[in-house]
Structures are given as C-alpha cells and as structure tokens.
C-alpha positions in Angstrom: 1.9 3.0 -18.5 4.6 5.7 -18.4 3.9 6.7 -22.0 0.3 7.2 -21.1 1.2 9.4 -18.2 3.5 11.5 -20.3 0.7 12.0 -22.8 -1.7 12.9 -20.0 0.9 15.4 -18.6 0.9 17.2 -22.0 -2.8 17.7 -22.1 -4.1 17.5 -18.5 -1.1 18.3 -16.2 -3.0 18.1 -12.9 -4.4 14.7 -13.7 -0.9 13.4 -14.4 0.3 14.9 -11.1 -2.5 13.4 -9.2 -1.9 9.9 -10.7 1.8 10.2 -9.9 1.8 11.7 -6.3 -1.8 11.8 -5.1 -3.2 14.8 -3.2 0.1 16.0 -2.0 1.9 19.3 -2.2 3.1 18.7 -5.8 -0.5 18.2 -6.9 -1.7 21.5 -5.5 1.4 23.3 -6.9 0.6 21.8 -10.3 -3.0 23.1 -10.0 -1.7 26.6 -9.4 0.9 26.5 -12.1 -1.6 25.2 -14.6 -4.3 27.7 -13.7 -2.0 30.7 -14.0 0.6 29.5 -16.5 -0.2 26.4 -18.5 3.3 25.6 -19.8 5.0 25.6 -16.4 2.2 23.3 -15.1 2.9 21.0 -18.0 6.6 21.0 -17.4 6.1 20.3 -13.7 3.8 17.4 -14.5 6.3 16.0 -17.0 9.0 16.3 -14.4 6.9 14.4 -11.8 6.1 11.6 -14.2 9.7 11.2 -15.5 11.2 11.5 -12.0 9.0 8.6 -10.7 
C-alpha cells in the first residue's frame, strides 16, 4: 500500500496528501504547492507518505 501511495505522490501529489492526512492543513498546502510549483508539491506529498 505504501508503494502505491509513493507512486501516486509522484504523479498526483494532492491525491496522495488527501489519502494520507485527509482534508487537513497539509492537504491544502499541497494543493497550493502543486498548483504553483509542481516539484515542491510532489516532494511534500512524498514526505507526508514516508513520514506516516
């Protein structure tokens, strides 16, 4: 399951953040990071998935 979340984080960072933390602050932060700068959004999503 974690491998699947890592793959999702690479291609759809907000979805990975949502699956990991729900509709919390980190989800909305990831939306902003992904909209403005895709790579930081991807890194943030990977960090959330690996941290959990």
